C-alpha positions as CSV (number, residue, x, y, z in Angstrom):
1,X,-95.0,-14.3,185.6
2,X,-92.8,-13.2,188.5
3,X,-92.0,-9.4,188.6
4,X,-90.5,-9.3,192.0
5,X,-88.1,-11.3,194.0
6,X,-86.1,-13.9,192.3
7,X,-88.0,-14.3,189.0
8,X,-87.0,-13.2,185.5
9,X,-87.1,-9.5,184.6
10,X,-88.3,-8.1,181.3
11,X,-85.3,-6.5,179.6
12,X,-85.6,-7.4,175.9
13,X,-87.1,-4.8,173.5
14,X,-88.6,-5.5,170.1
15,X,-85.3,-4.9,168.4
16,X,-83.5,-7.2,170.9
17,X,-86.1,-9.9,170.1
18,X,-85.8,-9.5,166.3
19,X,-82.0,-9.6,166.5
20,X,-82.3,-12.8,168.7
21,X,-84.5,-14.5,166.1
22,X,-82.1,-13.5,163.3
23,X,-79.0,-14.1,165.3
24,X,-80.0,-17.6,166.4
25,X,-80.4,-18.5,162.7
26,X,-77.6,-16.8,160.8
27,X,-74.5,-18.9,161.4
28,X,-72.1,-21.1,159.4
29,X,-74.9,-22.7,157.4
30,X,-75.4,-19.9,154.9
31,X,-71.7,-20.2,154.0
32,X,-71.7,-24.0,153.6
33,X,-75.1,-25.5,152.9
34,X,-75.5,-24.5,149.2
35,X,-72.5,-26.7,148.2
36,X,-74.3,-29.7,149.6
37,X,-77.7,-28.7,148.1
38,X,-76.1,-28.5,144.7
39,X,-75.4,-32.2,144.9
40,X,-79.2,-32.9,145.3
41,X,-80.7,-30.4,142.8
42,X,-79.1,-29.8,139.4
43,X,-80.0,-26.3,138.5
44,X,-79.7,-22.7,139.7
45,X,-83.4,-22.0,139.8
46,X,-84.0,-25.1,141.9
47,X,-81.3,-24.2,144.4
48,X,-82.9,-20.8,144.8
49,X,-86.4,-22.4,145.0
50,X,-85.3,-24.7,147.8
51,X,-84.1,-21.7,149.8
52,X,-87.4,-19.9,149.1
53,X,-89.5,-22.9,150.1
54,X,-87.4,-23.2,153.3
55,X,-88.0,-19.6,154.1
56,X,-91.8,-20.0,153.4
57,X,-91.9,-23.0,155.8
58,X,-90.0,-21.0,158.4
59,X,-92.3,-18.1,158.2
60,X,-95.3,-20.4,158.4
61,X,-93.8,-21.9,161.6
62,X,-93.1,-18.4,163.0
63,X,-96.8,-17.4,162.5
64,X,-97.9,-20.6,164.1
65,X,-95.5,-20.3,167.0
66,X,-96.6,-16.6,167.4
67,X,-100.1,-17.7,168.5
68,X,-98.6,-20.2,171.0
69,X,-96.1,-17.6,172.3
70,X,-98.9,-15.1,172.9
71,X,-100.9,-17.7,174.7
72,X,-98.0,-18.8,176.9
73,X,-95.6,-15.9,177.5
74,X,-93.4,-18.1,179.7
75,X,-89.9,-19.4,179.5
76,X,-89.6,-22.7,177.8
77,X,-91.0,-22.3,174.3
78,X,-91.8,-25.7,172.6
79,X,-91.5,-27.5,175.9
80,X,-94.5,-25.5,177.3
81,X,-96.6,-25.8,174.1
82,X,-96.1,-29.6,173.7
83,X,-96.8,-30.2,177.4
84,X,-100.0,-28.1,177.4
85,X,-101.3,-29.8,174.3
86,X,-100.4,-33.4,174.8
87,X,-99.2,-33.9,178.4
88,X,-95.9,-33.9,180.3
89,X,-94.4,-36.8,178.3
90,X,-94.4,-34.8,175.0
91,X,-92.8,-31.8,176.5
92,X,-90.2,-33.9,178.3
93,X,-89.2,-35.9,175.2
94,X,-88.6,-32.6,173.4
95,X,-86.6,-31.2,176.3
96,X,-84.7,-34.5,176.6
97,X,-83.5,-34.4,173.0
98,X,-83.0,-30.7,173.2
99,X,-80.6,-30.8,176.1
100,X,-78.6,-33.9,175.4
101,X,-78.2,-33.5,171.6
102,X,-80.0,-30.8,169.7
103,X,-79.2,-27.7,171.7
104,X,-75.8,-28.6,173.2
105,X,-74.8,-30.6,170.1
106,X,-75.6,-27.5,168.0
107,X,-73.6,-25.3,170.4
108,X,-70.6,-27.7,170.1
109,X,-70.9,-27.7,166.3
110,X,-70.9,-23.9,166.1
111,X,-68.0,-23.6,168.5
112,X,-65.8,-26.1,166.6
113,X,-66.8,-24.3,163.4
114,X,-65.7,-21.1,164.9
115,X,-62.3,-22.6,165.8
116,X,-62.0,-23.9,162.2
117,X,-62.2,-20.3,160.8
118,X,-60.0,-18.9,163.6
119,X,-57.5,-21.4,162.4
120,X,-57.4,-19.7,159.0
121,X,-55.4,-16.9,160.8
122,X,-53.7,-19.0,163.4
123,X,-53.2,-22.5,162.0
124,X,-52.2,-23.9,165.4
125,X,-55.7,-23.4,166.7
126,X,-57.6,-25.7,164.3
127,X,-59.4,-29.0,165.1
128,X,-56.7,-30.6,162.9
129,X,-53.9,-29.6,165.3
130,X,-53.9,-32.8,167.5
131,X,-52.4,-32.3,171.0
132,X,-53.3,-35.7,172.5
133,X,-53.9,-39.0,170.8
134,X,-54.6,-42.4,172.3
135,X,-57.4,-44.7,173.3
136,X,-59.5,-45.6,176.3
137,X,-61.0,-49.1,176.7
138,X,-60.1,-49.7,173.0
139,X,-61.9,-46.6,171.8
140,X,-59.8,-43.9,169.9
141,X,-59.3,-40.6,171.8
142,X,-57.8,-37.4,170.5
143,X,-57.8,-33.8,171.6
144,X,-57.0,-30.8,169.4
145,X,-56.3,-27.2,170.1
146,X,-59.4,-26.3,168.1
147,X,-61.6,-28.4,170.4
148,X,-60.0,-26.5,173.4
149,X,-60.6,-23.1,171.7
150,X,-64.3,-24.2,171.1
151,X,-64.8,-25.1,174.7
152,X,-63.2,-21.8,175.8
153,X,-65.5,-19.8,173.5
154,X,-68.5,-21.6,175.0
155,X,-67.4,-20.9,178.6
156,X,-66.7,-17.2,177.9
157,X,-70.1,-16.6,176.3
158,X,-71.8,-18.6,179.0
159,X,-70.0,-16.4,181.6
160,X,-71.3,-13.3,179.9
161,X,-74.9,-14.7,180.0
162,X,-74.4,-15.8,183.6
163,X,-74.3,-12.2,184.8
164,X,-77.6,-11.2,183.3
165,X,-79.7,-11.2,180.1
166,X,-78.7,-7.6,179.5
167,X,-75.0,-8.4,179.0
168,X,-75.9,-11.5,176.9
169,X,-78.2,-9.5,174.6
170,X,-75.7,-6.6,174.3
171,X,-73.0,-9.0,172.9
172,X,-75.5,-10.7,170.7
173,X,-76.7,-7.4,169.3
174,X,-73.2,-6.2,168.7
175,X,-72.3,-9.3,166.7
176,X,-75.7,-9.2,164.9
177,X,-74.8,-5.7,163.6
178,X,-71.4,-6.9,162.5
179,X,-73.0,-9.9,160.7
180,X,-75.5,-7.7,158.9
181,X,-72.7,-5.4,157.7
182,X,-70.6,-8.3,156.5
183,X,-73.5,-9.9,154.6
184,X,-74.5,-6.5,153.1
185,X,-70.9,-6.1,151.8
186,X,-71.0,-9.6,150.2
187,X,-74.4,-9.0,148.6
188,X,-73.6,-5.5,147.4
189,X,-70.2,-6.4,146.1
190,X,-71.6,-9.5,144.4
191,X,-74.3,-7.7,142.6
192,X,-72.4,-4.7,141.5
193,X,-68.7,-5.7,141.4
194,X,-66.6,-8.7,141.0
195,X,-66.0,-11.3,138.3
196,X,-69.1,-13.4,137.6
197,X,-68.7,-17.0,136.3
198,X,-72.1,-18.4,137.1
199,X,-75.5,-17.4,135.6
200,X,-75.4,-14.4,133.3
201,X,-78.5,-12.7,134.8
202,X,-81.5,-13.5,136.9
203,X,-83.4,-14.3,133.8
204,X,-81.1,-17.1,132.9
205,X,-82.0,-18.9,136.2
206,X,-84.7,-20.9,134.5
207,X,-82.8,-22.3,131.5
208,X,-81.7,-25.6,133.0
209,X,-83.5,-28.7,134.0
210,X,-85.3,-29.4,137.3
211,X,-84.6,-32.0,140.0
212,X,-84.5,-35.7,139.3
213,X,-87.2,-36.6,141.9
214,X,-88.8,-35.9,145.2
215,X,-86.2,-37.8,147.2
216,X,-83.3,-35.4,146.4
217,X,-85.6,-32.4,146.7
218,X,-86.5,-33.6,150.2
219,X,-82.9,-34.1,151.3
220,X,-82.0,-30.6,149.9
221,X,-84.9,-29.1,151.8
222,X,-83.9,-30.8,155.0
223,X,-80.4,-29.3,154.7
224,X,-82.0,-25.9,154.2
225,X,-84.3,-26.2,157.1
226,X,-81.3,-27.0,159.3
227,X,-79.8,-23.7,158.2
228,X,-83.0,-21.9,159.1
229,X,-83.1,-23.6,162.5
230,X,-83.1,-21.4,165.7
231,X,-85.8,-19.0,164.7
232,X,-88.0,-20.0,167.8
233,X,-85.4,-18.6,170.2
234,X,-87.6,-15.7,171.4
235,X,-90.3,-18.1,172.4
236,X,-87.9,-19.7,174.9
237,X,-87.0,-16.3,176.5
238,X,-90.6,-15.1,176.6
239,X,-90.5,-14.1,180.3
240,X,-87.7,-11.7,179.7
241,X,-89.3,-9.9,176.8
242,X,-91.1,-6.6,177.3
243,X,-94.8,-6.8,176.4
244,X,-94.4,-10.4,175.2
245,X,-97.9,-10.8,173.9
246,X,-97.2,-8.2,171.2
247,X,-93.4,-8.5,170.9
248,X,-93.1,-12.2,170.4
249,X,-95.4,-12.4,167.3
250,X,-93.9,-9.3,165.8
251,X,-90.3,-10.4,166.3
252,X,-91.0,-13.8,164.9
253,X,-92.5,-12.5,161.7
254,X,-90.0,-9.7,161.2
255,X,-87.0,-11.9,162.1
256,X,-87.9,-14.8,159.8
257,X,-88.8,-12.6,156.9
258,X,-85.5,-10.8,157.3
259,X,-83.5,-14.1,157.4
260,X,-85.3,-15.4,154.3
261,X,-84.5,-12.2,152.4
262,X,-80.8,-12.4,153.4
263,X,-80.5,-16.1,152.5
264,X,-82.1,-15.6,149.1
265,X,-79.9,-12.6,148.3
266,X,-76.7,-14.4,149.4
267,X,-77.6,-17.4,147.3
268,X,-78.2,-15.3,144.2
269,X,-74.7,-13.9,144.7
270,X,-73.3,-17.5,144.8
271,X,-75.2,-18.4,141.6
272,X,-73.8,-15.3,139.9
273,X,-70.3,-16.1,141.1
274,X,-70.1,-19.8,140.3
275,X,-71.6,-22.4,138.0
276,X,-73.5,-25.2,139.9
277,X,-70.9,-27.8,138.9
278,X,-68.2,-25.9,140.8
279,X,-70.4,-25.7,143.9
280,X,-71.2,-29.4,144.2
281,X,-70.0,-30.9,147.5
282,X,-67.9,-27.8,148.4
283,X,-68.1,-27.3,152.2
284,X,-66.9,-23.7,152.1
285,X,-69.0,-22.5,149.2
286,X,-69.2,-18.9,150.5
287,X,-65.5,-18.6,150.7
288,X,-65.1,-20.1,147.2
289,X,-67.7,-17.7,145.7
290,X,-66.2,-14.7,147.3
291,X,-62.7,-15.7,146.1
292,X,-64.1,-16.1,142.6
293,X,-65.8,-12.7,142.7
294,X,-63.1,-10.6,144.4
295,X,-59.9,-12.6,144.0
296,X,-57.6,-14.3,146.5
297,X,-57.1,-11.2,148.6
298,X,-60.8,-11.4,149.6
299,X,-60.4,-14.9,151.2
300,X,-59.1,-13.6,154.5
301,X,-61.8,-11.0,154.8
302,X,-64.5,-13.6,154.1
303,X,-62.9,-16.0,156.6
304,X,-62.9,-13.2,159.2
305,X,-66.6,-12.4,158.4
306,X,-67.6,-16.0,158.7
307,X,-65.8,-16.4,162.1
308,X,-67.6,-13.3,163.4
309,X,-70.9,-14.7,162.0
310,X,-70.4,-18.1,163.7
311,X,-69.4,-16.5,167.0
312,X,-72.5,-14.3,166.9
313,X,-74.8,-17.3,166.3
314,X,-73.1,-19.1,169.1
315,X,-73.7,-16.2,171.4
316,X,-77.4,-16.1,170.5
317,X,-77.8,-19.9,170.8
318,X,-76.3,-19.9,174.3
319,X,-79.0,-17.4,175.4
320,X,-82.2,-19.3,174.8
321,X,-81.4,-23.0,175.7
322,X,-81.2,-22.6,179.5
323,X,-84.7,-21.2,179.6
324,X,-86.0,-24.5,178.3
325,X,-84.1,-26.5,180.9
326,X,-85.3,-24.1,183.6
327,X,-88.9,-24.6,182.5
328,X,-88.5,-28.4,182.6
329,X,-86.9,-28.3,186.1
330,X,-89.6,-26.0,187.4
331,X,-92.2,-28.6,186.3
332,X,-90.1,-31.3,188.2
333,X,-89.2,-32.9,184.9
334,X,-85.4,-32.3,185.0
335,X,-82.6,-31.6,187.4
336,X,-84.3,-29.5,190.1
337,X,-81.4,-27.1,190.6
338,X,-81.7,-25.9,187.0
339,X,-84.9,-24.1,188.1
340,X,-82.9,-21.7,190.3
341,X,-82.9,-18.1,189.3
342,X,-80.0,-16.0,190.6
343,X,-81.3,-13.4,193.0
344,X,-79.0,-10.7,191.6
345,X,-78.5,-11.5,187.9
346,X,-82.1,-12.9,187.5
347,X,-81.2,-15.6,185.1
348,X,-81.2,-19.4,185.4
349,X,-77.5,-19.6,186.2
350,X,-77.4,-23.3,187.1
351,X,-79.0,-24.2,183.7
352,X,-76.6,-21.9,181.9
353,X,-73.7,-23.6,183.7
354,X,-75.1,-27.1,182.9
355,X,-75.5,-26.3,179.3
356,X,-71.9,-24.9,179.1
357,X,-70.5,-28.0,180.8
358,X,-72.3,-30.6,178.6
359,X,-71.6,-28.6,175.4
360,X,-67.9,-28.3,176.3
361,X,-67.7,-32.0,177.0
362,X,-69.3,-32.7,173.6
363,X,-66.7,-30.5,172.0
364,X,-63.8,-32.2,173.7
365,X,-65.1,-35.7,173.1
366,X,-65.7,-35.1,169.4
367,X,-69.0,-37.1,169.6
368,X,-71.3,-34.1,169.1
369,X,-71.3,-34.4,165.3
370,X,-72.5,-38.0,165.2
371,X,-75.1,-37.5,167.9
372,X,-76.3,-34.3,166.2
373,X,-76.6,-35.8,162.8
374,X,-78.7,-38.7,164.2
375,X,-81.2,-36.6,166.1
376,X,-81.4,-33.3,164.2
377,X,-84.0,-34.9,161.8
378,X,-86.3,-35.2,164.7
379,X,-86.6,-31.5,164.9
380,X,-89.2,-31.6,162.1
381,X,-91.2,-34.1,164.1
382,X,-91.3,-31.8,167.1
383,X,-92.2,-28.9,164.8
384,X,-95.1,-30.9,163.4
385,X,-96.3,-31.7,166.9
386,X,-96.0,-28.1,167.9
387,X,-97.9,-26.9,164.8
388,X,-100.6,-29.4,165.5
389,X,-100.8,-28.0,169.1
390,X,-102.5,-24.9,167.7
391,X,-105.5,-27.1,166.7
392,X,-105.4,-29.2,169.9
393,X,-105.3,-26.2,172.2
394,X,-108.1,-24.3,170.4
395,X,-110.3,-27.3,171.3
396,X,-108.7,-28.1,174.7
397,X,-108.4,-24.5,176.0
398,X,-110.9,-22.4,174.0
399,X,-111.2,-19.7,176.7
400,X,-107.5,-19.0,177.0
401,X,-106.6,-15.5,175.8
402,X,-105.0,-15.4,172.3
403,X,-103.5,-12.0,171.7
404,X,-102.5,-13.1,168.2
405,X,-104.4,-15.7,166.2
406,X,-102.4,-17.3,163.4
407,X,-103.0,-15.8,160.1
408,X,-104.5,-18.2,157.5
409,X,-105.9,-20.6,160.1
410,X,-106.5,-23.5,159.6
411,X,-104.6,-23.7,156.2
412,X,-101.3,-22.2,157.2
413,X,-100.6,-24.2,160.4
414,X,-101.9,-27.3,158.7
415,X,-99.5,-26.7,155.8
416,X,-96.6,-26.3,158.3
417,X,-97.5,-29.6,160.0
418,X,-97.9,-31.5,156.7
419,X,-94.6,-30.3,155.2
420,X,-92.7,-31.2,158.4
421,X,-94.3,-34.7,158.5
422,X,-93.4,-35.2,154.8
423,X,-89.8,-34.2,155.4
424,X,-89.7,-36.6,158.4
425,X,-91.1,-39.5,156.4
426,X,-88.7,-38.7,153.6
427,X,-85.8,-38.9,156.1
428,X,-87.0,-42.3,157.4
429,X,-87.1,-43.8,153.9
430,X,-83.9,-42.1,152.6
431,X,-81.8,-42.7,155.7
432,X,-83.4,-45.6,157.6
433,X,-80.4,-46.6,159.8
434,X,-79.6,-43.0,161.0
435,X,-83.3,-42.2,161.5
436,X,-84.0,-45.4,163.5
437,X,-80.9,-44.8,165.7
438,X,-82.0,-41.2,166.2
439,X,-85.5,-42.3,167.3
440,X,-83.9,-44.7,169.6
441,X,-81.9,-41.9,171.3
442,X,-85.0,-39.9,171.8
443,X,-86.9,-43.1,173.0
444,X,-84.3,-43.4,175.8
445,X,-86.1,-40.4,177.3
446,X,-89.1,-42.5,178.1
447,X,-87.6,-44.3,181.1
448,X,-86.0,-41.1,182.2
449,X,-89.4,-39.4,182.1
450,X,-91.0,-42.1,184.3
451,X,-88.1,-41.8,186.7
452,X,-88.6,-38.0,187.1
453,X,-92.4,-38.4,187.3
454,X,-92.0,-41.0,190.0
455,X,-89.6,-39.0,192.1
456,X,-91.4,-35.7,191.5
457,X,-88.2,-34.1,190.2
458,X,-84.5,-34.9,190.8
459,X,-83.0,-32.9,193.6
460,X,-79.5,-33.1,192.4
């Protein structure tokens, strides 16, 4: 790892790393996902169980990634692990999907979600306020003030990250503290105050029936895992973490356990506040639960808290993506200029700018949601491959230093791989058209891979 010259500098402490793990996860999902889960599973205890299972899978993943992060304390995260285990092609396909859809599509989704909640206070700034409407080559085109606000938010946060990791982490930490305070207020108020219309007590959780089958349970679990996504952020920023061989494993475990605890507590509050029948299909279930508990006057406070939470998650998400694109470019598997480290700010400024540009275009085009929904299921496939990399690399590179060896080996990483494969297969059978199209989008990376391999890296 470069310590001098134009390389990265180690600025992130253990607290910074823990907050990055938690901050990259806690966004809009916790305020929205439970309403959709209630459509798949019919009882309070199963809703809570799905969140617990999702947390368990996430912690298993964190322990698995901790071994890999200690082995390869380099920028790039999963790209590095898949490349080392299976070859350049595997790392490239992950990075390809990560840049064009998963990461930038996720940033666009968060940014538009932020504008949605800002619109609660200023109705003229929502995605529903259309400024331009028309068509190009027969395709419908529209532009809203909410889309513009979303792009502006991305550009501002990318600018903060452009001038160094310290400024990006400072903003992320500030919003993480605000998020924790907001969630603590919701949980505390929900347990001890407010009007409860849901379950009478925790003991009454188990009085109703279970799920109707594995298919709805799998779809519910998939939605939950999407809400837990982002926990691997610190692996991507490994070269900027102090004492990475110790800090990365610790931050992953502490961060994912913290997120799991928060998610379970918040969902208990939802179940206390509302009967499951009222949650079904409700997009803003957090807002509905808070209004039920504390009255209409609480709605604006909750909307403000959600806006802060989404903005904080957007801030964290913008930090780690460019490190993956930097690593790809450094290996001559992406646009070469993205491997450039700014001599003063010591961050991959071209990669940051490229991510900001593509994310903003996805916001303005309105196509991010369709692309994201088609490809997000493939995350579990990449997770399975990364979990299996622990086994592959123990045989392939037995002499490499492993500061942390995954607890529960081989059972725990094997369980992580098996669960992700099962969820992937369930997605294939439950949503064959969307899954096939998503695999097709990822498959487009193969000709791109051979192009970059042949040229030894694109110079532009």
